[in-house]
Backbone of each chain as ProteinMPNN parsed JSONL, in Angstrom:
{"seq_chain_A": "XXXXXXXXXXXXXXXXXXXXXXXXXXXXXXXXXXXXXXXXXXXXXXXXXXXXXXXXXXXXXXXXXXXXXXXXXXXXXXXXXXXXXXXXX", "coords_chain_A": {"N_chain_A": [[-29.531, 8.567, -9.168], [-26.555, 9.871, -10.604], [-25.362, 10.777, -13.686], [-22.955, 11.264, -16.212], [-20.895, 12.339, -18.936], [-17.288, 12.475, -19.075], [-14.209, 13.881, -19.749], [-10.943, 12.703, -20.039], [-8.157, 14.599, -19.333], [-5.466, 15.093, -18.676], [-2.053, 14.831, -19.493], [-0.764, 12.321, -19.299], [-2.9, 10.644, -19.111], [-5.222, 8.204, -17.745], [-3.297, 6.912, -16.01], [-1.378, 4.67, -13.695], [-0.735, 6.243, -11.25], [-2.634, 8.336, -11.349], [-4.975, 6.714, -11.504], [-4.936, 5.484, -9.044], [-5.35, 7.673, -7.377], [-7.912, 8.414, -8.1], [-9.368, 6.074, -7.453], [-8.969, 6.128, -4.708], [-10.268, 8.513, -3.934], [-12.954, 7.921, -4.816], [-13.483, 5.708, -3.194], [-13.844, 6.832, -0.774], [-16.524, 7.457, -0.491], [-19.902, 6.433, 0.2], [-21.57, 5.768, -1.864], [-22.238, 3.899, -4.93], [-19.923, 3.7, -7.48], [-19.347, 4.087, -10.881], [-17.281, 3.69, -13.752], [-17.287, 4.158, -17.301], [-16.063, 3.03, -20.482], [-17.103, 3.068, -23.582], [-18.365, -0.062, -24.118], [-17.217, -1.091, -21.925], [-17.274, -1.402, -18.473], [-16.251, -0.222, -15.279], [-15.682, -0.705, -11.84], [-15.276, 1.971, -9.904], [-13.942, 1.889, -7.588], [-12.167, 0.027, -7.585], [-8.899, -0.659, -8.338], [-7.584, -2.244, -10.279], [-9.655, -2.493, -12.073], [-10.221, 0.058, -13.029], [-7.681, 0.719, -14.193], [-7.677, -1.084, -16.272], [-9.294, 0.143, -18.073], [-7.715, 1.647, -19.567], [-7.473, 4.462, -20.19], [-6.548, 6.91, -22.161], [-5.17, 10.204, -22.575], [-7.693, 12.553, -23.614], [-9.727, 10.673, -23.755], [-13.043, 9.873, -23.567], [-15.208, 9.326, -20.887], [-17.868, 7.665, -19.175], [-19.243, 8.69, -16.224], [-20.919, 7.332, -13.596], [-22.808, 7.707, -10.689], [-24.305, 6.397, -7.817], [-26.209, 6.462, -4.913], [-26.309, 7.359, -1.347], [-24.595, 9.54, -0.966], [-24.25, 10.609, -3.461], [-24.174, 13.058, -4.871], [-22.062, 14.613, -3.727], [-19.92, 12.78, -4.205], [-19.87, 12.531, -6.939], [-19.217, 15.155, -7.635], [-16.697, 15.446, -6.337], [-15.102, 13.533, -7.8], [-15.328, 14.423, -10.414], [-14.064, 16.829, -10.225], [-11.535, 16.132, -9.537], [-10.68, 14.902, -11.825], [-10.95, 17.074, -13.631], [-8.997, 18.632, -12.626], [-6.706, 17.5, -13.548], [-5.753, 15.492, -11.92], [-4.029, 16.691, -10.277], [-1.676, 16.841, -11.645], [0.972, 18.433, -13.552], [0.381, 18.796, -16.254]], "CA_chain_A": [[-28.301, 8.399, -9.807], [-26.12, 11.011, -11.372], [-24.534, 10.194, -14.713], [-22.569, 12.28, -17.24], [-19.73, 11.992, -19.526], [-16.315, 13.345, -18.605], [-13.095, 13.587, -20.621], [-9.529, 12.714, -19.356], [-7.404, 15.79, -20.058], [-4.098, 15.208, -18.277], [-1.037, 14.366, -20.607], [-0.51, 10.834, -19.115], [-4.196, 9.863, -19.056], [-5.497, 7.554, -16.364], [-2.197, 6.045, -15.589], [-1.407, 4.126, -12.401], [-0.887, 7.233, -10.164], [-3.966, 8.971, -11.498], [-6.022, 5.817, -11.064], [-4.842, 5.279, -7.526], [-5.957, 8.848, -6.673], [-9.336, 8.299, -8.394], [-9.881, 5.013, -6.55], [-8.803, 6.641, -3.279], [-11.374, 9.409, -3.891], [-14.218, 7.094, -4.947], [-13.515, 4.844, -1.999], [-14.202, 7.651, 0.381], [-17.914, 7.726, -0.562], [-20.699, 5.195, 0.316], [-22.204, 5.459, -3.184], [-21.658, 3.014, -5.878], [-19.332, 4.654, -8.511], [-18.901, 3.302, -12.064], [-16.671, 4.442, -14.866], [-17.417, 3.288, -18.409], [-15.516, 3.424, -21.729], [-17.697, 2.221, -24.496], [-19.058, -1.155, -23.433], [-16.489, -1.604, -20.789], [-17.652, -0.817, -17.257], [-15.369, -0.553, -14.318], [-15.961, -0.238, -10.581], [-14.276, 3.02, -9.681], [-13.209, 1.633, -6.277], [-11.141, -1.069, -7.918], [-7.731, -0.001, -9.111], [-7.433, -2.982, -11.467], [-10.796, -2.142, -12.992], [-9.917, 1.451, -13.527], [-6.629, 0.602, -15.044], [-8.005, -1.863, -17.491], [-9.98, 1.032, -19.072], [-6.632, 2.157, -20.446], [-8.049, 5.696, -20.717], [-5.494, 7.912, -22.369], [-5.631, 11.617, -22.653], [-8.833, 12.842, -24.581], [-10.667, 9.647, -23.819], [-14.331, 10.272, -22.983], [-15.756, 8.243, -19.991], [-19.201, 7.83, -18.58], [-19.198, 8.563, -14.805], [-22.239, 7.104, -12.973], [-22.755, 7.597, -9.268], [-25.655, 6.11, -7.2], [-26.079, 6.317, -3.411], [-26.712, 8.422, -0.305], [-23.693, 10.783, -1.087], [-23.895, 10.591, -4.812], [-23.797, 14.462, -5.319], [-20.588, 14.929, -3.28], [-18.913, 11.852, -4.91], [-19.783, 13.039, -8.396], [-18.476, 16.448, -7.78], [-15.309, 15.227, -6.007], [-14.349, 12.747, -8.851], [-15.235, 15.262, -11.58], [-13.102, 17.9, -9.91], [-10.119, 15.445, -9.542], [-10.238, 14.693, -13.289], [-10.696, 18.39, -14.267], [-7.799, 19.225, -12.07], [-5.605, 16.748, -14.035], [-5.221, 14.635, -10.756], [-2.866, 17.38, -9.554], [-0.452, 16.876, -12.452], [1.237, 19.694, -14.22], [-0.053, 18.909, -17.642]], "C_chain_A": [[-27.869, 9.633, -10.617], [-25.143, 10.337, -12.453], [-24.153, 11.242, -15.68], [-21.209, 11.889, -17.783], [-18.502, 12.982, -19.104], [-14.998, 12.932, -19.378], [-11.791, 13.678, -19.727], [-8.745, 13.719, -20.105], [-5.88, 15.937, -19.69], [-3.233, 14.44, -19.401], [-1.01, 12.804, -20.507], [-1.699, 9.982, -19.13], [-4.393, 9.253, -17.668], [-4.537, 6.442, -16.129], [-2.223, 5.544, -14.122], [-1.584, 5.133, -11.29], [-2.103, 7.799, -10.161], [-5.032, 8.041, -11.064], [-6.017, 5.555, -9.659], [-5.516, 6.525, -6.873], [-7.487, 8.776, -6.929], [-9.982, 7.236, -7.512], [-9.983, 5.477, -5.092], [-10.035, 7.611, -3.046], [-12.753, 8.743, -3.8], [-14.468, 6.356, -3.647], [-13.99, 5.52, -0.703], [-15.794, 7.926, 0.563], [-18.717, 6.405, -0.414], [-21.345, 4.854, -1.044], [-21.481, 4.467, -4.003], [-21.15, 4.005, -7.018], [-18.81, 3.796, -9.695], [-18.309, 4.217, -13.125], [-16.767, 3.517, -16.131], [-16.642, 3.899, -19.601], [-16.2, 2.447, -22.695], [-18.53, 1.223, -23.724], [-18.299, -1.695, -22.117], [-16.699, -0.813, -19.576], [-16.686, -1.212, -16.182], [-15.949, -0.077, -12.896], [-14.845, 0.79, -10.205], [-13.536, 2.894, -8.286], [-12.191, 0.509, -6.479], [-10.105, -0.639, -8.871], [-7.49, -0.824, -10.463], [-8.517, -2.656, -12.583], [-10.543, -0.888, -13.767], [-8.782, 1.368, -14.492], [-6.862, -0.058, -16.309], [-8.807, -1.004, -18.466], [-9.0, 1.628, -19.994], [-7.152, 3.51, -21.027], [-6.893, 6.631, -20.931], [-5.99, 9.317, -22.467], [-6.649, 11.723, -23.821], [-9.802, 11.66, -24.638], [-11.932, 10.134, -22.997], [-14.94, 9.089, -22.203], [-16.963, 8.579, -19.638], [-19.005, 7.595, -17.099], [-20.667, 8.37, -14.255], [-22.066, 6.819, -11.459], [-24.167, 7.367, -8.717], [-25.423, 5.739, -5.638], [-26.434, 7.456, -2.601], [-25.835, 9.692, -0.538], [-23.282, 10.983, -2.483], [-23.476, 12.011, -5.345], [-22.384, 14.874, -4.991], [-19.637, 13.998, -3.979], [-18.756, 12.261, -6.252], [-18.997, 14.26, -8.49], [-16.941, 16.223, -7.434], [-14.541, 14.541, -7.167], [-14.266, 13.664, -9.973], [-14.19, 16.358, -11.323], [-11.639, 17.323, -10.004], [-9.743, 15.355, -11.011], [-10.073, 16.031, -13.967], [-9.435, 19.048, -13.825], [-6.558, 18.485, -12.547], [-4.961, 15.937, -12.955], [-4.049, 15.234, -10.148], [-1.566, 17.376, -10.351], [-0.255, 18.143, -13.15], [0.618, 19.955, -15.54], [-0.975, 17.724, -18.065]], "O_chain_A": [[-28.687, 10.328, -11.218], [-24.29, 9.505, -12.146], [-24.991, 12.094, -15.975], [-20.46, 11.169, -17.122], [-18.731, 14.159, -18.827], [-14.759, 11.746, -19.603], [-11.611, 14.542, -18.869], [-8.668, 13.709, -21.334], [-5.144, 16.738, -20.266], [-3.719, 13.548, -20.096], [-1.207, 12.097, -21.495], [-1.602, 8.755, -19.158], [-3.857, 9.681, -16.645], [-4.868, 5.258, -16.059], [-3.079, 6.007, -13.368], [-2.466, 4.958, -10.449], [-2.735, 7.835, -9.105], [-5.935, 8.449, -10.333], [-7.093, 5.405, -9.08], [-6.206, 6.365, -5.866], [-8.264, 9.064, -6.019], [-11.022, 7.477, -6.899], [-10.962, 5.23, -4.388], [-10.732, 7.485, -2.039], [-13.551, 8.961, -2.889], [-15.565, 6.399, -3.09], [-14.444, 4.901, 0.26], [-16.264, 8.495, 1.549], [-18.247, 5.36, -0.865], [-21.627, 3.682, -1.293], [-20.291, 4.209, -3.822], [-21.832, 4.948, -7.42], [-17.963, 2.918, -9.527], [-18.765, 5.336, -13.356], [-16.417, 2.337, -16.094], [-16.566, 5.121, -19.729], [-15.965, 1.239, -22.678], [-19.287, 1.573, -22.819], [-18.748, -2.592, -21.403], [-16.354, 0.369, -19.567], [-16.298, -2.378, -16.11], [-16.666, 0.923, -12.868], [-13.655, 0.475, -10.203], [-12.665, 3.687, -7.928], [-11.459, 0.139, -5.561], [-10.359, -0.305, -10.028], [-7.252, -0.273, -11.538], [-8.254, -2.58, -13.783], [-10.648, -0.826, -14.992], [-8.905, 1.928, -15.581], [-6.319, 0.337, -17.341], [-8.981, -1.414, -19.614], [-9.353, 2.076, -21.085], [-7.248, 3.652, -22.246], [-6.304, 7.106, -19.96], [-7.199, 9.543, -22.436], [-6.492, 11.08, -24.859], [-10.655, 11.648, -25.526], [-11.827, 10.709, -21.913], [-15.161, 8.011, -22.755], [-17.275, 9.765, -19.734], [-18.653, 6.488, -16.692], [-21.522, 9.227, -14.48], [-21.355, 5.915, -11.019], [-25.109, 8.059, -9.103], [-24.619, 4.899, -5.234], [-26.846, 8.483, -3.141], [-26.314, 10.804, -0.32], [-22.174, 11.442, -2.763], [-22.555, 12.13, -6.153], [-21.632, 15.392, -5.817], [-18.551, 14.456, -4.336], [-17.632, 12.356, -6.745], [-18.155, 14.387, -9.379], [-16.052, 16.724, -8.123], [-13.422, 14.954, -7.472], [-13.179, 13.749, -10.544], [-13.492, 16.739, -12.263], [-10.706, 17.97, -10.481], [-8.623, 15.691, -11.396], [-9.177, 16.179, -14.797], [-8.865, 19.894, -14.515], [-5.463, 18.756, -12.055], [-3.757, 15.689, -13.013], [-3.179, 14.566, -9.59], [-0.518, 17.812, -9.877], [-1.209, 18.895, -13.345], [0.353, 21.09, -15.935], [-1.427, 17.672, -19.209]]}, "seq_chain_B": "XXXXXXXXXXXXXXXXXXXXXXXXXXXXXXXXXXXXXXXXXXXXXXXXXXXXXXXXXXXXXXXXXXXXXXXXXXXXXXXXXXXXXXXXXXXXXXXXXXXXXXXXXXXXXXXXXXXXXXXXXXXXXXXXXX", "coords_chain_B": {"N_chain_B": [[-5.584, -1.856, 12.038], [-3.754, -4.039, 10.028], [-2.957, -6.402, 7.494], [0.456, -7.531, 7.112], [2.929, -7.193, 4.514], [5.133, -9.289, 2.805], [7.708, -9.552, 0.521], [9.327, -12.061, -1.308], [11.98, -12.561, -3.29], [13.911, -13.034, -6.356], [17.014, -11.494, -6.527], [16.856, -8.094, -6.888], [14.13, -7.816, -7.356], [11.657, -7.713, -5.886], [12.216, -5.497, -4.218], [12.374, -3.45, -6.123], [9.75, -3.498, -7.098], [8.293, -2.779, -4.798], [9.155, -0.101, -4.538], [8.199, 1.009, -6.811], [5.43, 0.689, -6.483], [5.095, 2.194, -4.225], [5.741, 4.794, -5.268], [3.618, 4.977, -7.107], [1.375, 5.05, -5.361], [1.754, 7.043, -3.746], [2.069, 6.583, -0.958], [2.659, 3.536, 0.782], [-0.045, 1.693, 1.787], [0.143, -0.179, 3.903], [2.393, -2.057, 6.086], [5.205, -3.101, 4.525], [7.843, -5.241, 3.295], [10.764, -6.205, 1.63], [12.482, -9.258, 0.903], [15.43, -9.82, -0.559], [16.764, -12.36, -2.486], [19.676, -14.175, -3.169], [20.952, -17.023, -4.847], [23.14, -18.098, -3.693], [22.986, -17.799, -0.992], [22.694, -19.061, 2.332], [20.099, -21.343, 3.004], [19.043, -21.758, 5.523], [19.725, -19.562, 6.926], [18.443, -17.714, 5.387], [15.811, -18.459, 5.923], [15.658, -17.818, 8.689], [15.965, -15.04, 8.562], [13.828, -14.325, 7.091], [11.839, -14.934, 8.867], [12.269, -13.251, 10.856], [11.569, -10.851, 9.628], [8.936, -11.337, 9.196], [8.043, -11.384, 11.831], [8.376, -8.67, 12.412], [6.567, -7.498, 10.66], [4.074, -8.428, 11.3], [1.251, -7.374, 12.93], [-0.672, -8.579, 14.299], [-2.652, -9.168, 12.602], [-1.628, -10.943, 10.749], [0.588, -12.086, 8.007], [1.132, -11.623, 4.568], [2.7, -13.401, 2.159], [4.496, -12.76, -0.713], [5.909, -14.407, -3.521], [8.215, -14.766, -6.225], [8.783, -16.998, -8.05], [7.846, -20.367, -8.063], [9.485, -23.113, -6.752], [12.088, -22.138, -7.046], [14.846, -20.781, -5.339], [14.118, -18.425, -3.82], [11.351, -19.065, -3.776], [11.303, -21.408, -2.45], [12.137, -20.679, 0.073], [9.98, -19.105, 0.747], [8.004, -21.13, 0.791], [8.564, -22.59, 3.045], [7.522, -21.0, 5.026], [4.822, -21.297, 4.847], [3.44, -23.037, 6.45], [2.918, -21.73, 8.792], [0.527, -20.455, 11.095], [-0.408, -17.797, 10.834], [0.363, -16.907, 8.33], [0.226, -16.542, 4.872], [1.005, -17.765, 1.617], [1.622, -16.628, -1.624], [2.548, -17.274, -5.005], [4.118, -16.124, -8.046], [4.386, -13.379, -8.348], [3.489, -10.391, -9.694], [3.36, -6.997, -10.93], [0.617, -5.993, -11.16], [-0.486, -7.797, -9.295], [0.604, -6.872, -6.853], [-0.313, -4.248, -6.695], [-3.123, -4.692, -6.633], [-3.281, -5.886, -4.18], [-2.383, -3.825, -2.418], [-4.437, -2.093, -2.884], [-6.531, -3.242, -1.511], [-5.793, -3.24, 1.269], [-6.99, -3.427, 3.848], [-8.284, -5.754, 4.147], [-8.923, -9.003, 5.565], [-6.419, -11.724, 6.096], [-6.852, -14.23, 4.676], [-8.697, -13.486, 2.696], [-7.271, -11.548, 1.497], [-5.247, -12.951, 0.336], [-6.545, -14.292, -1.691], [-7.366, -11.937, -3.19], [-4.804, -11.227, -4.115], [-4.077, -13.331, -5.868], [-6.186, -13.086, -7.795], [-5.684, -10.508, -8.728], [-3.142, -10.792, -9.822], [-3.663, -12.514, -11.95], [-5.613, -11.077, -13.397], [-4.018, -9.134, -14.39], [-2.89, -10.143, -16.677], [-3.001, -10.355, -19.977], [-3.766, -10.013, -23.516], [-2.808, -7.144, -25.42], [-4.722, -4.775, -27.047], [-4.522, -2.451, -29.718], [-4.865, 1.202, -29.544]], "CA_chain_B": [[-4.825, -3.142, 12.024], [-3.734, -4.587, 8.691], [-2.004, -7.561, 7.138], [1.703, -7.026, 6.582], [3.295, -7.79, 3.229], [6.481, -9.589, 2.657], [7.968, -10.077, -0.87], [10.651, -12.844, -1.204], [12.184, -12.675, -4.722], [15.271, -12.988, -6.809], [17.772, -10.263, -6.73], [16.041, -6.794, -6.277], [12.768, -7.706, -8.034], [10.748, -7.234, -4.801], [12.567, -4.113, -3.824], [11.938, -2.638, -7.258], [8.223, -3.463, -7.161], [7.821, -1.966, -3.665], [9.514, 1.203, -4.785], [7.238, 1.418, -7.852], [4.043, 0.833, -5.884], [5.153, 3.346, -3.336], [5.706, 5.968, -6.084], [2.309, 5.135, -7.609], [0.326, 5.296, -4.435], [2.232, 8.152, -2.791], [2.705, 5.898, 0.149], [2.046, 2.18, 0.858], [-1.115, 1.626, 2.885], [0.591, -1.059, 4.931], [3.769, -2.327, 6.26], [5.686, -3.989, 3.414], [9.171, -5.28, 3.136], [11.303, -7.212, 0.643], [13.702, -10.053, 1.167], [16.068, -10.148, -1.814], [17.414, -13.654, -2.322], [20.633, -14.694, -4.105], [20.869, -18.402, -4.54], [24.298, -18.528, -2.93], [22.912, -17.601, 0.448], [22.4, -20.348, 3.164], [18.632, -21.513, 3.16], [18.615, -21.616, 6.996], [19.97, -18.181, 7.239], [17.251, -16.925, 4.789], [14.607, -18.742, 6.711], [15.739, -17.081, 9.898], [15.881, -13.639, 8.181], [12.35, -14.293, 6.675], [10.99, -15.085, 10.147], [12.504, -11.978, 11.588], [10.826, -9.938, 8.957], [7.484, -11.614, 9.441], [7.728, -10.894, 13.265], [8.28, -7.126, 12.302], [5.334, -7.121, 9.84], [2.811, -8.896, 11.864], [0.739, -6.622, 14.079], [-1.875, -9.345, 14.798], [-3.529, -9.645, 11.392], [-0.933, -11.997, 9.938], [1.456, -11.611, 6.952], [0.967, -12.169, 3.219], [4.057, -13.551, 1.575], [4.414, -12.886, -2.216], [7.12, -14.71, -4.055], [8.072, -14.723, -7.65], [8.751, -18.325, -8.861], [7.709, -21.644, -7.256], [10.622, -24.073, -6.978], [13.34, -21.461, -7.083], [15.336, -20.482, -3.966], [13.11, -17.535, -3.049], [10.065, -19.783, -3.72], [11.464, -22.429, -1.361], [12.2, -19.964, 1.237], [8.596, -18.734, 1.026], [7.131, -22.263, 1.098], [8.799, -23.064, 4.425], [6.801, -20.237, 5.958], [3.431, -21.504, 4.531], [2.785, -23.814, 7.516], [2.585, -20.907, 9.927], [-0.932, -20.154, 11.123], [-0.778, -16.458, 10.541], [1.038, -16.54, 7.099], [-0.182, -17.107, 3.548], [1.976, -17.548, 0.645], [1.193, -16.798, -2.967], [3.604, -17.21, -5.915], [3.686, -15.53, -9.403], [4.31, -11.99, -8.087], [3.7, -9.37, -10.725], [2.945, -5.619, -10.455], [-0.79, -5.95, -10.961], [-0.945, -8.47, -7.998], [0.971, -6.088, -5.722], [-1.198, -3.077, -6.734], [-4.416, -5.042, -6.157], [-3.137, -6.141, -2.671], [-2.335, -2.446, -1.747], [-5.862, -1.527, -2.976], [-7.444, -3.947, -0.486], [-5.03, -3.49, 2.402], [-7.663, -3.624, 5.108], [-8.948, -7.105, 4.17], [-8.226, -10.1, 6.343], [-5.392, -12.441, 5.493], [-7.342, -15.204, 3.71], [-9.437, -12.779, 1.533], [-6.182, -10.813, 0.737], [-4.461, -13.852, -0.5], [-7.422, -14.442, -2.94], [-7.215, -10.803, -4.054], [-3.519, -11.25, -4.751], [-4.204, -14.218, -6.979], [-7.044, -12.469, -8.743], [-4.947, -9.317, -9.255], [-2.108, -11.242, -10.704], [-4.278, -13.119, -13.213], [-6.328, -9.998, -14.138], [-3.119, -8.209, -15.175], [-2.25, -10.93, -17.803], [-3.906, -10.316, -21.143], [-3.238, -9.422, -24.783], [-3.101, -5.735, -25.437], [-5.101, -4.254, -28.324], [-4.1, -1.069, -30.026], [-5.604, 2.202, -28.973]], "C_chain_B": [[-4.935, -3.644, 10.596], [-2.694, -5.605, 8.497], [-0.682, -6.911, 6.636], [1.998, -7.824, 5.354], [4.709, -8.104, 3.177], [6.784, -10.185, 1.219], [9.272, -10.93, -0.677], [10.845, -13.206, -2.665], [13.699, -12.781, -5.058], [15.817, -11.604, -6.924], [16.915, -9.132, -6.032], [14.655, -6.651, -6.893], [11.765, -7.088, -7.078], [10.936, -5.769, -4.417], [12.039, -3.11, -4.899], [10.432, -2.457, -7.363], [7.669, -2.58, -5.98], [8.035, -0.482, -3.924], [8.456, 1.837, -5.819], [5.807, 1.639, -7.323], [4.1, 1.988, -5.016], [5.088, 4.649, -4.068], [4.33, 6.077, -6.609], [1.332, 5.622, -6.629], [0.636, 6.356, -3.521], [2.818, 7.519, -1.452], [1.952, 4.524, 0.205], [1.054, 2.207, 1.972], [-0.82, 0.63, 4.057], [1.972, -1.458, 5.038], [4.169, -3.402, 5.214], [7.169, -4.022, 3.399], [9.61, -6.329, 2.058], [12.473, -7.924, 1.059], [14.258, -10.425, -0.207], [17.009, -11.38, -1.589], [18.406, -13.918, -3.552], [20.809, -16.185, -3.782], [22.093, -18.913, -3.791], [24.21, -18.313, -1.413], [22.444, -18.928, 1.105], [20.895, -20.336, 3.335], [18.234, -21.284, 4.615], [18.792, -20.187, 7.451], [18.767, -17.287, 6.602], [16.009, -17.217, 5.521], [14.557, -17.907, 8.089], [15.479, -15.558, 9.579], [14.329, -13.453, 7.757], [11.44, -14.196, 7.87], [11.15, -13.797, 10.971], [11.661, -10.891, 10.976], [9.304, -10.065, 9.205], [7.134, -11.174, 10.877], [7.617, -9.352, 13.284], [6.929, -6.711, 11.657], [4.098, -7.467, 10.424], [2.351, -8.152, 13.08], [-0.436, -7.268, 14.572], [-2.704, -9.836, 13.697], [-2.767, -10.576, 10.427], [-0.062, -11.33, 8.789], [1.129, -12.367, 5.647], [2.287, -12.181, 2.51], [3.848, -13.654, 0.067], [5.821, -13.207, -2.677], [7.012, -14.843, -5.596], [8.008, -16.052, -8.325], [8.799, -19.586, -7.986], [8.895, -22.546, -7.693], [12.007, -23.439, -7.029], [13.675, -21.192, -5.572], [14.413, -19.477, -3.269], [11.821, -18.317, -2.833], [10.122, -20.845, -2.553], [11.566, -21.837, 0.001], [10.854, -19.625, 1.749], [7.777, -19.923, 1.402], [7.362, -22.793, 2.499], [7.996, -22.32, 5.419], [5.373, -20.497, 5.805], [2.705, -22.222, 5.65], [2.508, -23.055, 8.779], [1.135, -20.532, 9.949], [-1.246, -18.753, 10.618], [0.034, -15.987, 9.287], [0.396, -17.326, 5.991], [0.729, -16.856, 2.581], [1.437, -17.7, -0.782], [2.434, -16.478, -3.912], [3.168, -16.623, -7.3], [3.637, -13.984, -9.281], [4.455, -11.176, -9.397], [3.179, -8.026, -10.25], [1.462, -5.497, -10.274], [-1.178, -6.677, -9.677], [-0.563, -7.517, -6.856], [0.037, -4.842, -5.582], [-2.549, -3.422, -6.118], [-4.325, -5.347, -4.572], [-3.061, -4.809, -1.867], [-3.719, -1.765, -1.84], [-6.76, -1.948, -1.979], [-6.736, -4.21, 0.868], [-5.737, -3.815, 3.645], [-8.386, -4.945, 5.2], [-8.227, -8.012, 5.108], [-7.413, -10.936, 5.505], [-5.886, -13.324, 4.382], [-7.943, -14.55, 2.486], [-8.295, -11.984, 0.81], [-5.444, -11.642, -0.177], [-5.311, -14.129, -1.809], [-7.342, -13.23, -3.837], [-5.904, -10.806, -4.842], [-3.534, -12.198, -6.002], [-5.082, -13.671, -8.075], [-6.38, -11.357, -9.523], [-3.944, -9.705, -10.24], [-2.628, -11.746, -11.97], [-4.91, -11.929, -14.074], [-5.371, -9.172, -14.974], [-2.523, -8.892, -16.407], [-3.249, -10.999, -18.877], [-3.192, -9.742, -22.359], [-3.7, -8.026, -24.851], [-3.41, -5.345, -26.891], [-4.481, -2.953, -28.522], [-5.102, -0.066, -29.556], [-6.975, 2.39, -29.644]], "O_chain_B": [[-6.018, -3.682, 10.012], [-1.695, -5.679, 9.212], [-0.677, -5.936, 5.885], [1.47, -8.912, 5.126], [5.509, -7.223, 3.492], [6.182, -11.174, 0.803], [10.183, -10.522, 0.043], [10.089, -13.984, -3.247], [14.582, -12.646, -4.212], [15.145, -10.672, -7.367], [16.407, -9.209, -4.914], [14.081, -5.563, -6.955], [11.112, -6.092, -7.389], [10.007, -4.968, -4.313], [11.381, -2.112, -4.604], [9.935, -1.377, -7.68], [6.745, -1.783, -6.145], [7.18, 0.327, -3.566], [7.963, 2.956, -5.679], [5.114, 2.6, -7.659], [3.159, 2.781, -5.054], [4.445, 5.575, -3.574], [3.809, 7.193, -6.598], [0.522, 6.497, -6.939], [-0.114, 6.6, -2.577], [3.879, 7.897, -0.956], [0.815, 4.386, -0.245], [1.354, 2.739, 3.041], [-1.511, 0.651, 5.076], [2.73, -1.208, 4.102], [3.529, -4.444, 5.078], [7.784, -2.959, 3.48], [8.838, -7.21, 1.679], [13.426, -7.311, 1.542], [13.668, -11.225, -0.933], [17.857, -11.427, -0.698], [18.025, -13.886, -4.723], [20.817, -16.577, -2.616], [22.089, -20.043, -3.304], [25.147, -18.577, -0.66], [21.862, -19.787, 0.443], [20.405, -19.314, 3.816], [17.199, -20.68, 4.893], [18.041, -19.696, 8.294], [18.241, -16.342, 7.191], [15.198, -16.317, 5.738], [13.511, -17.406, 8.501], [14.789, -14.902, 10.359], [13.706, -12.452, 8.112], [10.432, -13.489, 7.881], [10.24, -13.361, 11.676], [11.086, -10.078, 11.7], [8.559, -9.102, 9.382], [6.046, -10.649, 11.11], [6.856, -8.796, 14.077], [6.28, -5.742, 12.053], [3.08, -6.859, 10.096], [2.958, -8.257, 14.146], [-1.227, -6.61, 15.248], [-3.406, -10.838, 13.838], [-3.296, -10.93, 9.374], [-0.036, -10.104, 8.681], [0.886, -13.574, 5.646], [2.914, -11.146, 2.284], [3.114, -14.527, -0.397], [6.786, -12.512, -2.359], [5.935, -15.003, -6.169], [7.143, -16.201, -9.188], [9.762, -19.788, -7.246], [9.208, -22.676, -8.877], [13.006, -24.158, -7.053], [12.834, -21.377, -4.692], [13.979, -19.753, -2.15], [11.245, -18.22, -1.749], [9.156, -21.098, -1.834], [11.126, -22.433, 0.984], [10.542, -19.784, 2.93], [6.906, -19.795, 2.261], [6.459, -23.385, 3.09], [7.753, -22.815, 6.519], [4.631, -19.941, 6.614], [1.496, -22.057, 5.807], [1.948, -23.598, 9.732], [0.552, -20.308, 8.887], [-2.3, -18.56, 10.011], [0.36, -14.804, 9.189], [0.076, -18.51, 6.094], [1.307, -15.769, 2.601], [0.871, -18.737, -1.131], [3.22, -15.568, -3.647], [1.986, -16.643, -7.646], [2.912, -13.344, -10.043], [5.458, -11.296, -10.1], [2.574, -7.978, -9.179], [1.048, -4.917, -9.27], [-2.112, -6.24, -9.005], [-1.367, -7.363, -5.937], [-0.337, -4.46, -4.472], [-3.091, -2.703, -5.279], [-5.253, -5.051, -3.818], [-3.617, -4.707, -0.773], [-4.098, -0.972, -0.978], [-7.663, -1.217, -1.57], [-6.998, -5.211, 1.535], [-5.135, -4.462, 4.501], [-9.03, -5.237, 6.208], [-7.051, -7.811, 5.412], [-7.608, -10.942, 4.289], [-5.414, -13.21, 3.251], [-7.726, -15.004, 1.363], [-8.385, -11.785, -0.402], [-5.042, -11.241, -1.27], [-4.747, -14.178, -2.902], [-7.261, -13.363, -5.059], [-5.857, -10.458, -6.022], [-3.03, -11.828, -7.062], [-4.712, -13.8, -9.242], [-6.477, -11.254, -10.746], [-3.826, -9.128, -11.321], [-2.073, -11.43, -13.022], [-4.728, -11.85, -15.289], [-5.709, -8.608, -16.016], [-1.725, -8.278, -17.116], [-4.28, -11.652, -18.715], [-2.161, -9.08, -22.246], [-4.806, -7.697, -24.423], [-2.605, -5.512, -27.807], [-3.947, -2.372, -27.578], [-6.19, -0.492, -29.169], [-7.749, 3.256, -29.235]]}, "name": "protein", "num_of_chains": 2, "seq": "XXXXXXXXXXXXXXXXXXXXXXXXXXXXXXXXXXXXXXXXXXXXXXXXXXXXXXXXXXXXXXXXXXXXXXXXXXXXXXXXXXXXXXXXXXXXXXXXXXXXXXXXXXXXXXXXXXXXXXXXXXXXXXXXXXXXXXXXXXXXXXXXXXXXXXXXXXXXXXXXXXXXXXXXXXXXXXXXXXXXXXXXXXXXXXXXXXXXXXXXXXXXXXXXXXXXXXXXXXX"}
């Protein structure tokens, strides 16, 4: 398992469009992917779950990935978040 | 092969929701259309139009019909379709329901109908401050 904290840095936070991209990315991997905010844990392949985290800009989340392609999955998702989901700010 | 989605709603509610979902997801993962219903339209005409849309949307996996309000004209149009073998109807359309359905676009019709109901319910909750 790979687990580390990651901060949401884009202005609009983990809004619907960003959540959809994250779910799309996570769903491309076989590994189990979880995102947590405090005590609240979401399956990162479920758009409703991710949206319910209501993670605004500067929110720190815990990303946990476990499975056969966990390294690639962790990297891809981290990169997406670091890249502000492709948004300008 | 995926289930087709047909929204049957008052005015332009369904159209607005499809446009919003399309914007959020960049593109919709499955065929989806909206039938906008005004109460002054003839029910038989609406029924015929709905069936036309269902034929367009069904590529063999059936069609999930989402309607806004049971007992209203759109709801009644939708309920007439519920006895078809390859159609399932769910009422109480809200944006969380539609987004959940789009998230699970490759599921079979019966399972997708359950996801629609769960998605709709999951989106209803009191909101705490940040």
